[in-house]
C-alpha positions in Angstrom: 15.1 85.8 13.2 18.1 83.4 12.8 17.7 81.2 9.8 19.5 78.3 11.9 18.8 76.7 15.2 21.7 74.4 16.4 21.7 71.8 19.1 24.7 70.2 20.2 25.6 66.6 21.4 26.4 67.7 24.9 23.2 69.2 25.4 21.7 66.0 24.7 23.6 63.9 27.0 22.4 66.5 29.8 19.1 65.0 29.7 20.5 61.1 30.3 20.2 59.8 34.2 23.2 58.0 35.8 21.4 54.8 35.5 20.8 55.6 31.8 24.4 55.7 31.1 25.2 52.5 33.0 22.5 50.7 31.1 24.0 52.2 27.7 27.4 51.1 28.9 26.1 47.3 29.6 24.6 47.3 26.0 28.1 48.5 24.4 30.0 45.7 26.5 27.3 43.3 25.4 27.7 44.4 21.6 31.4 44.3 21.4 31.2 40.8 22.6 28.6 40.3 19.9 31.1 41.7 17.2 33.5 39.0 17.8 31.0 36.4 16.4 30.6 38.4 13.4 34.1 37.9 12.5 34.0 33.9 12.0 30.3 33.9 11.3 29.5 31.7 14.5 25.5 31.8 13.8 25.1 30.1 17.4 27.0 32.6 19.0 25.3 35.4 17.2 21.7 34.2 18.0 22.9 33.5 21.8 24.3 37.1 22.1 21.4 39.0 20.2 19.0 37.1 22.6 20.9 38.3 25.4 20.9 41.8 24.4 17.1 41.9 23.3 16.0 40.6 26.9 18.5 43.2 28.6 16.9 45.9 26.1 13.2 44.8 27.2 14.1 45.1 30.9 15.3 48.7 30.6 12.5 49.4 28.5 10.2 48.0 31.0 11.5 50.8 33.4 10.6 53.6 31.0 6.8 53.2 30.1 7.0 55.7 27.4 9.1 53.9 25.1 7.2 51.1 23.5 8.9 48.5 21.4 6.5 46.5 19.2 8.1 43.4 20.0 8.2 44.0 23.7 4.7 44.8 24.4 2.7 43.1 21.8 1.8 39.2 22.2 4.2 36.6 21.1 1.9 35.8 18.1 2.7 39.1 16.6 6.4 39.1 16.5 7.1 36.9 13.6 5.4 39.8 11.5 7.4 42.4 13.2 10.6 40.1 12.6 9.8 39.4 8.9 9.4 43.0 8.0 12.6 44.2 9.8 14.7 41.6 8.4 13.4 42.6 4.7 14.2 46.3 5.7 17.4 45.5 6.8 18.5 43.3 4.3 21.4 44.6 1.8 19.3 42.9 -1.3 16.1 44.6 -0.6 15.7 47.2 -3.5 14.0 50.6 -3.7 10.5 49.3 -4.2 10.5 46.3 -1.7 12.0 49.1 0.8 9.0 51.6 0.3 6.6 48.4 0.4 8.1 46.8 3.7 8.1 50.5 5.3 4.1 50.8 4.6 3.4 47.5 6.5 5.9 48.7 9.2 3.8 52.0 9.8 0.6 50.3 9.4 1.8 47.9 12.4 3.0 51.0 14.5 -0.3 52.9 14.0 -2.2 49.8 15.2 0.0 49.6 18.3 -0.2 53.1 19.2 -4.1 53.7 18.4 -5.9 50.5 18.3 -4.0 47.8 20.5 -3.3 49.9 23.5 -6.0 49.8 26.0 -7.7 47.1 23.5 -10.0 46.0 26.1 -11.3 49.6 26.4 -11.5 49.9 22.3 -13.5 46.8 22.4 -16.5 48.7 23.9 -16.1 51.5 21.3 -16.8 50.6 17.9 -17.4 52.8 14.5 -19.0 51.8 11.4 -18.2 52.2 7.6 -20.9 51.9 5.3 -19.6 51.0 1.9 -21.3 51.4 -1.6 -20.3 48.3 -3.7 -19.9 47.8 -7.1 -22.8 45.6 -7.3 -26.3 47.4 -8.3 -28.6 44.3 -9.0 -31.5 43.9 -8.0 -30.5 47.0 -6.0 -27.6 49.2 -5.2 -26.1 46.9 -2.8 -23.8 48.1 0.5 -21.9 46.8 3.1 -21.2 47.7 6.8 -17.9 47.3 8.5 -17.0 47.8 12.1 -13.7 49.6 12.8 -12.3 50.8 16.2 -14.1 54.2 17.2 -10.6 56.3 17.6 -11.7 59.6 16.3 -11.0 61.3 19.9 -7.4 60.3 19.6 -6.4 61.5 15.9 -8.7 64.2 15.4 -6.5 66.7 16.7 -3.1 65.5 14.9 -0.9 67.4 13.1 1.8 65.7 11.2 5.4 67.1 11.8 7.7 66.2 9.1 11.6 65.9 9.5 12.6 66.3 5.9 13.8 64.6 3.9 13.8 60.9 5.2 10.6 61.3 7.3 8.4 62.6 4.4 6.9 59.2 2.8 6.6 57.7 6.5 4.7 60.7 7.7 2.5 60.6 4.5 1.7 57.0 5.4 0.7 57.7 8.9 -1.4 60.5 7.8 -3.1 58.0 5.3 -3.5 55.7 8.2 -5.1 58.6 10.6 -7.4 59.1 7.5 -8.5 55.4 7.0 -9.6 55.2 10.7 -11.4 58.6 10.9 -15.0 58.6 10.4 -14.9 62.1 9.3 -12.0 61.5 6.6 -9.8 63.5 8.5 -6.6 64.5 6.7 -3.9 65.9 8.9 -2.2 69.2 8.6 1.5 69.0 8.1 4.1 71.1 9.5 7.7 70.7 7.3 10.9 70.9 9.0 14.3 70.7 7.1 16.6 69.3 10.1 19.8 67.6 9.5 23.0 66.3 11.2 26.4 67.7 10.7 28.2 64.6 9.5 31.9 66.0 9.5 31.1 65.1 13.3 31.2 62.4 15.7 28.6 61.1 17.8 30.1 62.7 20.6 30.3 66.2 19.3 27.5 66.1 16.8 25.5 69.1 15.9 21.7 68.9 14.8 20.7 71.9 12.5 17.2 73.4 12.1 17.2 75.3 8.7 14.3 77.5 9.1 14.5 79.1 5.7 13.6 75.9 4.1 10.9 75.0 6.6 7.2 75.2 6.5 4.7 75.6 9.4 2.0 77.5 11.0 3.0 78.3 14.8 -0.7 78.6 15.6 -1.7 75.5 13.9 0.7 73.6 15.8 -0.4 75.1 19.4 -2.2 72.5 21.4 -2.2 69.9 18.9 -1.2 66.2 19.1 1.9 66.3 17.3 2.9 63.3 15.1 6.6 62.4 14.0 7.2 59.5 12.0 11.0 59.2 11.4 12.2 55.7 9.7 15.3 55.7 12.2 16.0 57.3 15.6 19.5 57.1 16.3 20.4 59.8 18.8 17.1 61.8 19.3 19.0 64.9 18.5 16.6 66.1 15.3 13.4 65.5 17.5 14.5 67.4 20.1 16.1 70.3 18.0 12.6 70.9 16.5 10.4 70.5 19.6 12.6 72.7 21.8 12.5 75.3 19.1 8.8 75.2 18.8 8.4 75.3 22.5 11.0 78.4 22.8 8.3 80.3 20.2 5.4 79.7 22.9 3.9 76.6 21.3 3.1 73.8 23.4 1.6 70.4 22.0 -1.1 68.4 23.9 1.2 64.9 22.9 3.9 63.9 21.2 3.9 60.7 19.4 7.3 59.6 17.7 7.0 56.7 15.4 10.4 54.7 14.1 10.9 51.5 12.3 14.4 51.2 14.2 15.5 53.2 17.4 18.7 52.8 19.4 18.5 52.8 22.8 20.2 55.9 23.6 17.9 57.8 21.1 14.9 56.5 22.7 16.3 57.2 26.1 17.2 61.0 25.2 14.2 61.7 23.7 11.8 60.6 26.4 13.8 62.1 29.1 14.1 65.4 27.1 10.2 65.7 26.3 8.3 64.8 29.2 4.8 64.4 27.2 6.6 62.4 24.3 6.0 58.7 23.7 8.4 56.8 21.4 6.8 53.7 19.3 9.2 51.7 17.7 9.2 48.6 15.8 12.6 47.2 16.5 15.4 48.4 18.9 19.0 48.1 18.1 21.5 48.6 21.0 24.2 50.6 20.2 25.4 53.7 17.9 28.8 54.0 16.2 31.3 56.8 16.6 29.5 58.3 13.8 26.2 58.0 15.4 25.0 55.4 13.0 22.8 52.7 14.5 24.3 49.1 14.9 23.4 46.6 13.2 20.9 49.2 11.6 19.8 49.4 8.0 21.9 51.8 6.7 20.8 55.3 5.3 16.7 54.9 5.5 16.5 58.4 3.8 18.5 57.1 0.7 16.7 54.0 0.5 13.5 55.3 0.7 14.1 58.2 -1.5 17.4 57.8 -3.5 20.5 59.8 -2.8 20.7 63.9 -3.7 23.7 65.3 -5.6 25.2 67.4 -2.8 25.6 70.1 -5.6 22.1 70.5 -6.6 19.7 68.9 -3.7 16.2 68.3 -4.9 13.7 70.4 -3.1 10.4 69.0 -1.5 8.4 69.5 -4.7 11.1 67.3 -6.9 11.3 64.9 -4.1 7.6 64.3 -4.2 7.7 64.0 -8.0 10.2 61.3 -8.0 7.9 59.2 -5.7 6.2 58.5 -8.9 2.5 58.1 -10.1 1.9 54.9 -7.5 2.9 56.8 -4.4 1.5 60.2 -5.4 -1.8 58.5 -6.5 -2.0 56.5 -3.3 -1.2 59.6 -1.1 -3.2 62.5 -3.1 -5.0 63.9 0.2 -1.6 63.8 1.8 0.2 65.7 -1.1 -2.7 68.4 -1.4 -2.1 69.3 2.3 1.7 69.4 2.1 1.2 71.4 -1.2 -0.9 73.8 0.7 1.7 74.0 3.4 4.7 74.4 0.9 3.0 77.0 -1.3 0.5 78.6 0.7 -2.5 77.5 -1.5 -5.8 77.9 0.1 
């Protein structure tokens, strides 16, 4: 078996329709106009341009029901929370600890969107109960009862598919949310894929490289499961498509695929939903374009570095070192998830 699988940008572009290409060109033209207002910091013009781009992207996504953008599909009363979280994540002044905090909030919102807010009228008829033993034991031990949505049928077949390394912590957050809503305290299995872009190339000739030697997964465990991917950024969609197409080439098929992003470029969402017929993209915020280096604009920088810190290119950290660098607070909070990851990486039964 080859140690590496490579997907090229031209393969991805083959999935886009002529209508997609026209829509993307429209957004590129609109964003080019917006850039002029950045040069003189014309606030009124910036606001006007972004409002127009937002309305246009909403129209495009309405034609593509498997692209779910939080601010496009939720009630207006929820939009301020999304805007606040995204603005903090984008802000160049947001430090590492804050970035992790707001990332956690973002994925909690995305989880609710995918699992409890869609078809909410149906969910209202189906509730589960949590019975909690409290610290109060006088005059007798006290308990409390809390109702939660019963979504066991949606989450009990899930497996977290992690695109290392920027997606590790978001995947742990999503797995924790699944565990919290599960009536059986279900902790998802993990499949870990070492996937990277060749950053010496441009967006139009980019290559996506899946390193199988440094990936950890069980094909039998993946077959017929609901695959959950959580990556902070979806720029081109290339990493996800590379992983999924490889797995399918090995004879395993998902029951469904959910792709969760804090920010997605329109092009990345279109490519993913065109290339993968059973995949739904959930994103907290959509940005209009990519630059020639395949970075999202306006974007938020390198989300992986802002979550994990930068690696030394000469001696990059392995997954165990990366987890250790998260520190006691994170490892304590996600201890069940880390135990599953340890089982996957080390083969501990």
